[in-house]
VOKOL-437900 format. One record per residue: residue number from 1; residue in three letters; x, y, z of N, C-alpha, C in turn. Coordinates in pm, whole numbers. Atoms other than C-alpha are relative to their C-alpha. Layout:
VOKOL-437900
NUM|ala|X|Y|Z|X|Y|Z|X|Y|Z
...
END
This chain:
VOKOL-437900
1|unk|-112|29|-91|-1475|-12|1585|126|29|-67
2|unk|-145|-60|53|-1114|145|1560|99|-96|29
3|unk|-115|54|4|-843|-101|1476|172|78|26
4|unk|-147|-65|31|-453|-4|1542|26|-19|-104
5|unk|-89|65|129|-231|31|1289|134|51|65
6|unk|-151|7|-74|139|-25|1371|92|7|-158
7|unk|-94|37|102|457|-16|1170|19|-159|-32
8|unk|-32|168|8|535|-361|1007|130|-5|-47
9|unk|-120|63|10|881|-517|979|5|-128|-92
10|unk|-7|90|72|1020|-774|752|-33|-155|74
11|unk|81|110|-83|887|-1019|1053|-126|-48|-43
12|unk|163|-25|22|547|-932|918|-8|-54|-139
13|unk|58|40|124|623|-1059|575|-110|-96|-100
14|unk|89|90|59|443|-1385|535|-132|25|-1
15|unk|138|-35|-60|132|-1230|726|-78|92|-107
16|unk|-4|-82|94|165|-941|488|-46|-64|-157
17|unk|34|80|135|176|-1152|163|-124|-71|-21
18|unk|135|42|-38|-106|-1346|268|-134|71|-37
19|unk|111|-87|-6|-314|-1047|307|-39|61|-158
20|unk|-43|-30|160|-201|-919|-64|-73|-113|-44
21|unk|95|139|47|-336|-1281|-167|-157|10|13
22|unk|125|-2|-52|-646|-1277|1|-99|107|-68
23|unk|94|-145|27|-746|-913|-129|10|-6|-182
24|unk|36|-48|144|-672|-986|-498|123|48|-41
25|unk|-119|-66|57|-339|-800|-529|73|-116|-69
26|unk|-67|75|53|-106|-937|-767|126|-5|67
27|unk|-103|18|-75|214|-1087|-613|121|-48|-54
28|unk|-136|61|86|555|-1138|-769|78|-39|118
29|unk|-66|38|-99|751|-1325|-536|156|-32|-45
30|unk|-109|20|63|1037|-1385|-730|77|155|-67
31|unk|-33|-119|58|1089|-1017|-810|-12|96|129
32|unk|14|-118|-124|969|-689|-622|-66|-40|98
33|unk|55|57|-121|783|-887|-365|51|-101|43
34|unk|-93|88|-70|1043|-1123|-276|20|67|126
35|unk|-39|-42|-127|1133|-1142|97|108|94|-47
36|unk|-121|-103|9|1498|-981|-18|-29|134|-37
37|unk|18|-165|74|1347|-714|-223|-63|111|99
38|unk|79|-86|-89|1106|-590|57|109|-8|102
39|unk|-78|8|-131|1391|-663|339|60|173|-34
40|unk|-43|-146|31|1565|-348|164|-75|108|-6
41|unk|100|-67|17|1242|-192|105|-19|96|148
42|unk|37|-45|-123|1169|-199|506|113|74|52
43|unk|-96|-92|-72|1504|-5|579|34|95|-68
44|unk|-7|-121|23|1445|291|373|-99|64|99
45|unk|69|-92|-91|1371|587|592|-134|70|-93
46|unk|88|-90|61|1154|744|308|-112|-118|-49
47|unk|77|74|33|931|430|317|-93|-60|154
48|unk|65|62|-121|664|324|565|-76|-119|-69
49|unk|66|168|25|527|-48|581|-143|41|139
50|unk|104|5|-66|178|-22|772|-88|-133|45
51|unk|95|113|-1|-54|-289|923|-117|36|99
52|unk|110|-14|-74|-395|-282|1048|-60|-128|72
53|unk|43|105|-55|-479|-509|1326|-138|-7|62
54|unk|94|32|-77|-793|-670|1483|52|-117|70
55|unk|-72|81|-74|-638|-830|1760|143|-37|-40
56|unk|-133|16|78|-323|-1014|1621|-18|-24|-116
57|unk|30|7|81|-500|-1049|1329|35|99|-104
58|unk|-19|-132|76|-365|-845|1001|-112|-19|-87
59|unk|65|-30|76|-622|-702|843|-46|110|-119
60|unk|-10|-115|77|-521|-419|655|149|39|-42
61|unk|-123|-44|23|-197|-308|487|15|164|-112
62|unk|-60|-104|124|-43|13|293|143|8|-4
63|unk|-130|-55|11|289|116|192|-3|172|-34
64|unk|-68|-139|70|412|464|153|104|16|-67
65|unk|-146|-3|54|724|542|-44|-16|161|-43
66|unk|-46|-200|24|889|906|-139|92|-50|-117
67|unk|-111|30|134|1062|922|-487|100|138|22
68|unk|-50|-102|-46|1206|1255|-300|-102|144|-78
69|unk|109|-106|67|932|1460|-541|-154|18|73
70|unk|119|4|-85|620|1311|-430|-15|-144|65
71|unk|18|164|-84|467|1025|-212|-93|-114|-53
72|unk|57|88|86|342|724|-341|-96|-84|97
73|unk|91|92|-56|35|519|-209|34|-187|-56
74|unk|-4|123|52|119|143|-256|-44|-115|82
75|unk|53|129|-59|-29|-221|-194|-107|16|128
76|unk|134|-21|-71|-361|-100|-26|-56|-114|-7
77|unk|81|142|-9|-530|-409|114|-76|-13|128
78|unk|71|15|-140|-792|-470|343|-57|-109|-21
79|unk|44|76|18|-911|-808|408|-130|-12|-66
80|unk|121|9|59|-1225|-900|232|-121|12|113
81|unk|78|-1|-104|-1420|-971|551|-44|137|47
82|unk|17|-139|-47|-1360|-608|655|-35|85|-84
83|unk|40|-69|90|-1447|-432|366|-120|74|36
84|unk|112|-96|-23|-1703|-136|357|-16|56|143
85|unk|-13|-50|-144|-1590|-22|719|62|144|-19
86|unk|-59|-142|19|-1391|299|580|155|-28|51
87|unk|-114|59|-29|-1076|84|682|103|66|-88
88|unk|-79|-44|110|-892|162|358|22|157|7
89|unk|2|-121|-26|-948|528|428|90|43|92
90|unk|-46|-33|-112|-812|510|790|159|-21|-70
91|unk|-118|-15|61|-513|388|618|51|52|-89
92|unk|-41|-102|78|-474|591|361|71|138|67
93|unk|-4|-118|-79|-483|881|600|115|-51|80
94|unk|-134|-29|-91|-189|730|816|128|-18|-80
95|unk|-102|-33|101|36|680|487|23|138|-12
96|unk|-9|-118|-10|-52|1022|434|40|111|110
97|unk|-57|-78|-90|54|1158|733|155|-42|22
98|unk|-146|16|-3|381|981|724|67|75|-95
99|unk|-41|-100|124|443|1143|375|22|134|15
100|unk|-22|-127|-12|367|1452|454|118|62|123
101|unk|-131|-35|-91|596|1439|753|137|29|-60
102|unk|-135|2|101|866|1403|491|26|143|-92
103|unk|-21|-114|41|781|1738|363|-73|-17|-169
104|unk|67|-17|117|591|1631|40|-135|39|-5
105|unk|105|-64|42|310|1807|-111|-68|-55|-110
106|unk|74|70|79|186|1553|-345|-12|-137|33
107|unk|29|164|-25|80|1217|-291|-34|-54|-98
108|unk|114|41|118|-47|1004|-564|20|-159|32
109|unk|39|145|1|-144|645|-639|-15|-62|-138
110|unk|19|73|133|-116|386|-919|-94|-116|27
111|unk|110|73|-48|-438|165|-896|-31|-55|-163
112|unk|51|126|160|-487|-144|-1182|-134|16|-23
113|unk|156|-31|22|-822|-59|-1372|-82|-116|37
114|unk|70|55|-62|-941|-374|-1248|-22|-29|179
115|unk|-22|8|-106|-888|-314|-888|-138|121|44
116|unk|70|-107|-29|-1244|-119|-819|-34|19|166
117|unk|38|-12|-177|-1257|-162|-419|132|148|50
118|unk|-127|-86|-47|-868|37|-426|-47|151|-79
119|unk|31|-98|55|-1034|257|-674|-63|92|45
120|unk|149|-87|-76|-1354|372|-472|97|63|132
121|unk|-65|-74|-117|-1107|428|-158|74|83|-28
122|unk|-60|-96|0|-862|639|-319|-88|116|-47
123|unk|79|-123|30|-1160|874|-464|-80|34|128
124|unk|97|-47|-118|-1354|881|-138|134|73|82
125|unk|-107|-62|-64|-984|1005|-11|27|102|-53
126|unk|6|-163|82|-1009|1315|-239|84|-20|-76
127|unk|-100|27|104|-746|1168|-499|-57|50|-97
128|unk|90|-2|149|-872|1274|-846|107|-74|-108
129|unk|-17|52|137|-807|1066|-1157|67|125|-106
130|unk|-86|-75|106|-538|1215|-1394|2|-70|-163
131|unk|-5|48|81|-699|1116|-1720|129|45|-157
132|unk|-137|-15|108|-362|1241|-1921|105|-84|33
133|unk|-109|86|-77|-145|995|-1762|-31|-141|-51
134|unk|-14|123|26|-75|672|-1922|144|-43|58
135|unk|-128|47|-68|181|447|-1719|65|-102|-121
136|unk|-69|37|85|458|289|-1885|101|-57|77
137|unk|-133|68|-63|704|50|-1753|108|-89|-97
138|unk|-103|66|43|1013|-132|-1829|54|-89|100
139|unk|-24|92|-94|1085|-426|-1663|115|-132|-22
140|unk|-103|59|32|1380|-669|-1618|-56|-165|-15
141|unk|91|119|15|1154|-957|-1597|-153|-8|3
142|unk|105|6|-15|807|-1060|-1573|-36|-22|150
143|unk|35|10|-167|845|-1107|-1186|66|121|23
144|unk|-43|-129|-72|985|-782|-1133|-108|110|28
END
């Protein structure tokens, strides 16, 4: 079955966050994932928030962002009841289409080492793991 994908907006925030939590993604409600923080992100022309629907039910999300040099795949989530159907690949392809429309030639994804479902989806979408990269971050707080 083909499920439609559409752009999300801030009115979809609660449903999106609920899906992230259902999917086991870490959620920082007082930092980068707060309604206020994401409201700013929704306004960026270099960012797409996409949702996949089964009727009125949100069953998948992905965020595509650009840092000006490369595109980034973020917050890929598929409802656990809908996994194993290739839906993550469809979401990745939709985000890639948006990012390529910005003229980007490199698209990357950061996946936490415990997230086997996302690693599998990214690998199936022909992304290669770079063993030479170790991710560091400096955060204002643990909620950021």
